[in-house]
C-alpha positions in Angstrom: -2.1 -1.8 11.1 1.5 -1.8 9.9 4.2 0.8 10.0 5.7 1.3 6.6 9.2 2.8 6.5 10.1 4.2 3.1 12.9 6.3 1.7 11.8 9.8 0.8 12.0 10.3 -3.0 13.3 13.9 -2.6 15.2 13.8 0.7 16.5 10.3 0.8 15.5 10.3 4.5 13.3 7.6 6.2 9.6 8.3 6.1 7.0 6.5 8.1 3.3 5.9 7.4 0.8 3.8 9.4 -1.5 1.8 7.1 -4.2 -0.8 7.3 -3.5 -4.0 5.4 -4.7 -7.4 4.6 -2.6 -10.5 4.1 -2.6 -12.4 0.8 -0.4 -15.4 1.3 3.0 -14.1 2.3 2.2 -10.7 0.8 0.8 -7.6 2.6 -1.8 -5.6 0.7 -2.9 -2.0 1.2 -4.5 0.8 -0.8 -2.6 3.9 -2.1 -5.0 6.5 -0.8 -4.8 9.8 0.8 -8.1 9.7 2.6 -10.3 9.7 -0.5 -8.6 12.9 -1.8 -7.2 12.9 -5.3 -3.5 13.4 -4.7 -1.5 10.2 -4.3 -0.1 9.6 -0.8 3.6 10.5 -0.3 4.4 7.0 0.9 3.2 5.5 -2.4 5.2 8.0 -4.4 8.2 7.1 -2.3 7.7 3.4 -3.0 7.5 4.1 -6.7 10.9 5.8 -6.5 12.4 3.4 -4.1 10.4 0.1 -4.0 12.5 -1.5 -1.2 11.0 -0.7 2.2 10.5 -2.1 5.7 7.3 -2.8 7.6 6.9 -3.2 11.3 4.2 -5.6 12.4 3.0 -6.8 15.8 5.2 -9.9 15.3 8.3 -8.2 14.1 10.0 -6.4 11.2 9.9 -7.5 7.6 11.8 -6.4 4.5 9.4 -5.8 1.6 9.4 -4.6 -2.0 6.3 -2.5 -3.0 4.5 -2.7 -6.3 1.1 -2.0 -7.8 -1.2 -5.0 -8.3 -1.4 -6.1 -11.9 -4.6 -5.7 -13.8 -5.3 -9.4 -13.1 -4.5 -9.2 -9.4 -6.4 -6.0 -8.6 -10.0 -7.1 -8.9 -9.5 -10.0 -6.5 -7.6 -8.0 -4.0 -10.0 -5.0 -4.2 -12.9 -7.4 -3.6 -11.2 -8.7 -0.5 -10.9 -5.1 0.8 -14.6 -4.5 0.0 -15.5 -7.3 2.5 -14.3 -4.9 5.2 -15.9 -1.7 3.8 -19.3 -2.1 2.0 -19.0 1.5 0.7 -15.5 1.1 -0.8 -16.6 1.5 -4.5 -18.7 4.6 -3.7 -15.8 6.2 -1.8 -13.3 5.3 -4.5 -15.6 6.9 -7.1 -14.9 10.3 -5.4 -11.3 10.2 -6.9 -10.5 11.2 -10.4 -8.2 8.2 -10.8 -8.3 4.5 -9.8 -6.9 3.8 -6.3 -3.8 1.6 -6.6 -3.8 -1.6 -4.7 -0.3 -2.0 -3.4 1.4 -5.3 -2.8 4.3 -5.5 -0.3 6.2 -8.6 -1.2 8.6 -10.1 1.3 12.3 -9.9 0.3 15.6 -11.0 1.7 18.7 -8.9 1.5 
């Protein structure tokens, strides 16, 4: 689990979400989901508005920039998530839209 600290798109205030993730090289990868409900999670909408964020991990804090996986990246990363959840595709089919795979790339400021 990681703690994602974003900037609220409406308030400009810090917002925090606790998310599961996998590592992909130096990147952290998560899924933009609100359970399996249709609305996009607020943290993802915040990242779309303000991509620079901070994550807190067990080994420390990291500055990141969030973005959606490209159409070429998504299938590979989705398959990596499916290893951990055999029902991932069935659950995702409950949504009216495709679940975004979100890449949190390390940044230095």
